[in-house]
Backbone as JSON, one array per atom type, in Angstrom:
{
  "sequence": "MQDTRGAALDRYHELLRAQQPYERLAQAVALTTMVRELAVAGIKARHPAASDAEVRVRLTVRLYGRAVAQRLFGDVPEDAR",
  "N": [[181.67, 77.26, 106.71], [181.46, 78.37, 103.43], [182.87, 78.46, 100.32], [182.06, 78.57, 97.74], [179.86, 79.84, 95.41], [176.25, 79.63, 95.18], [175.12, 79.08, 92.52], [177.37, 78.22, 91.13], [178.08, 76.0, 92.63], [175.82, 74.42, 92.27], [176.1, 73.92, 89.51], [178.49, 72.47, 89.52], [177.67, 70.16, 90.91], [175.82, 69.23, 89.06], [177.52, 68.6, 86.92], [178.98, 66.54, 88.13], [176.95, 64.61, 88.48], [176.49, 63.99, 85.84], [178.63, 62.5, 85.11], [180.03, 59.25, 84.48], [180.05, 56.43, 86.73], [182.66, 55.25, 86.89], [184.21, 57.39, 86.06], [183.84, 59.27, 88.09], [184.98, 57.82, 90.17], [187.64, 57.64, 89.24], [188.33, 60.34, 89.34], [188.15, 60.81, 92.1], [190.18, 59.11, 93.02], [192.39, 60.34, 91.82], [192.36, 62.84, 93.12], [192.79, 62.01, 95.77], [195.35, 60.94, 95.52], [196.77, 63.26, 94.87], [196.46, 64.74, 97.26], [197.83, 63.1, 99.05], [200.42, 63.24, 97.94], [200.95, 65.97, 98.32], [200.95, 66.03, 101.12], [203.19, 64.4, 101.67], [205.17, 65.97, 100.45], [205.07, 68.22, 102.11], [205.91, 67.09, 104.55], [208.52, 66.33, 103.86], [209.58, 68.86, 103.35], [209.53, 70.01, 105.89], [211.13, 68.25, 107.25], [213.86, 67.73, 106.05], [215.99, 65.93, 106.22], [214.88, 63.5, 106.66], [214.5, 60.0, 106.31], [213.18, 57.76, 103.76], [211.67, 55.85, 105.1], [211.09, 57.16, 107.52], [209.54, 59.25, 106.56], [207.33, 57.79, 105.66], [206.36, 56.87, 108.14], [205.71, 59.31, 109.4], [203.78, 60.23, 107.6], [201.82, 58.3, 107.98], [201.1, 58.86, 110.63], [199.98, 61.38, 110.22], [197.8, 60.77, 108.51], [196.36, 58.67, 109.75], [196.69, 58.74, 112.49], [198.53, 58.72, 115.63], [198.38, 56.36, 117.22], [197.79, 54.28, 115.41], [200.05, 54.43, 113.77], [202.03, 53.74, 115.63], [201.31, 51.1, 116.18], [201.78, 49.96, 113.69], [204.48, 50.62, 113.05], [205.95, 50.77, 115.39], [208.22, 52.5, 116.53], [207.78, 55.92, 116.74], [208.43, 59.22, 115.82], [208.59, 61.78, 118.32], [207.75, 64.36, 117.63], [206.07, 63.97, 115.52], [203.15, 64.64, 113.73]],
  "CA": [[182.17, 78.19, 105.72], [181.28, 77.91, 102.06], [183.59, 79.38, 99.44], [181.54, 78.42, 96.38], [178.52, 80.44, 95.29], [175.17, 78.67, 94.93], [174.99, 78.68, 91.11], [178.57, 77.45, 90.77], [177.98, 74.71, 93.31], [174.79, 73.66, 91.55], [176.69, 73.47, 88.24], [179.46, 71.43, 89.87], [176.9, 68.94, 91.21], [175.26, 68.79, 87.78], [178.61, 67.95, 86.19], [179.26, 65.26, 88.79], [175.87, 63.67, 88.17], [176.59, 63.61, 84.42], [179.76, 61.58, 84.93], [179.86, 57.82, 84.72], [180.64, 56.06, 88.02], [184.11, 55.05, 86.79], [184.84, 58.71, 85.94], [183.86, 59.84, 89.44], [185.98, 57.08, 90.93], [188.96, 58.06, 88.77], [188.56, 61.68, 89.86], [188.39, 60.67, 93.53], [191.51, 58.52, 93.18], [193.37, 61.37, 91.45], [192.4, 63.83, 94.2], [193.42, 61.37, 96.91], [196.78, 60.85, 95.21], [197.33, 64.61, 95.0], [196.51, 65.1, 98.68], [198.92, 62.32, 99.64], [201.68, 63.81, 97.45], [201.14, 67.23, 99.01], [201.32, 65.72, 102.5], [204.58, 63.92, 101.64], [206.02, 67.13, 100.16], [205.12, 69.03, 103.33], [206.75, 66.38, 105.52], [209.91, 66.44, 103.4], [210.01, 70.25, 103.51], [209.76, 70.25, 107.32], [212.13, 67.29, 107.74], [214.63, 67.41, 104.84], [216.92, 64.82, 106.43], [214.11, 62.28, 106.95], [214.6, 58.88, 105.36], [211.88, 57.36, 103.19], [210.94, 55.14, 106.15], [210.57, 58.15, 108.46], [208.46, 59.95, 105.86], [206.17, 56.89, 105.71], [205.84, 56.89, 109.52], [205.08, 60.62, 109.61], [202.56, 60.27, 106.79], [200.84, 57.45, 108.65], [200.6, 59.63, 111.77], [199.11, 62.45, 109.69], [196.58, 60.24, 107.91], [195.61, 57.69, 110.55], [196.89, 58.98, 113.91], [199.72, 58.18, 116.29], [198.17, 54.99, 117.7], [197.92, 53.38, 114.26], [201.46, 54.44, 113.36], [202.79, 52.98, 116.62], [201.02, 49.68, 115.97], [202.39, 49.51, 112.43], [205.92, 50.84, 112.95], [206.61, 50.72, 116.68], [208.88, 53.75, 116.9], [207.23, 57.09, 116.07], [209.06, 60.44, 116.35], [207.75, 62.54, 119.25], [207.17, 65.55, 117.01], [205.23, 63.59, 114.37], [201.73, 64.98, 113.88]],
  "C": [[181.97, 77.58, 104.33], [181.93, 78.92, 101.14], [183.15, 79.27, 97.99], [180.11, 78.96, 96.35], [177.5, 79.39, 94.85], [175.1, 78.18, 93.5], [176.18, 77.83, 90.68], [178.53, 76.07, 91.4], [176.93, 73.82, 92.65], [175.34, 73.11, 90.24], [177.68, 72.35, 88.48], [178.73, 70.11, 90.12], [176.28, 68.37, 89.94], [176.32, 68.05, 86.96], [178.97, 66.6, 86.8], [178.21, 64.21, 88.45], [175.95, 63.18, 86.73], [177.71, 62.62, 84.16], [179.33, 60.13, 85.15], [180.5, 57.48, 86.07], [182.16, 55.88, 87.96], [184.84, 56.38, 86.66], [184.91, 59.39, 87.31], [184.89, 59.15, 90.31], [187.39, 57.5, 90.54], [189.31, 59.44, 89.31], [188.87, 61.62, 91.36], [189.78, 60.11, 93.8], [192.58, 59.56, 92.87], [193.49, 62.42, 92.55], [193.08, 63.27, 95.44], [194.93, 61.28, 96.72], [197.44, 62.22, 95.37], [197.47, 65.03, 96.46], [197.66, 64.38, 99.36], [200.28, 62.89, 99.21], [201.98, 65.14, 98.11], [201.55, 67.01, 100.46], [202.77, 65.27, 102.58], [205.52, 65.09, 101.38], [206.16, 68.02, 101.38], [206.0, 68.4, 104.39], [208.21, 66.52, 105.14], [210.43, 67.86, 103.54], [210.33, 70.56, 104.97], [210.87, 69.38, 107.89], [213.01, 66.84, 106.57], [215.58, 66.23, 105.01], [216.2, 63.49, 106.69], [214.31, 61.24, 105.86], [213.21, 58.59, 104.79], [211.03, 56.66, 104.25], [210.33, 56.13, 107.15], [209.42, 58.94, 107.83], [207.19, 59.1, 105.88], [205.53, 56.9, 107.1], [205.09, 58.2, 109.77], [203.79, 60.76, 108.8], [201.46, 59.44, 107.44], [200.25, 58.17, 109.86], [199.62, 60.69, 111.28], [197.77, 61.9, 109.21], [195.71, 59.44, 108.88], [195.77, 57.87, 112.06], [198.09, 58.23, 114.48], [199.55, 56.72, 116.7], [198.33, 53.98, 116.57], [199.38, 53.29, 113.83], [202.31, 53.63, 114.34], [202.54, 51.48, 116.47], [201.73, 49.15, 114.73], [203.91, 49.55, 112.46], [206.66, 50.74, 114.27], [207.13, 52.08, 117.1], [208.32, 54.9, 116.06], [207.89, 58.33, 116.66], [208.08, 61.23, 117.22], [207.05, 63.71, 118.57], [206.3, 65.24, 115.79], [203.78, 63.93, 114.67], [201.09, 65.1, 112.53]]
}
């Protein structure tokens, strides 16, 4: 599925190519931060009583999978996904 028309996508790629590497990196970091913040907000909305530690565990499950979260934290809530 593509939700961006050809000319718009071409222009977007042109703008990316015009950026300095540090600008592209800064943009990637900002987008990654936003995605992480949205994921945390979603976890907190679904689990309002979750402690900060539980939110970290649930975020780890979401980003890296249950096996990684279990290796890092040991105890992972059954409903974490």
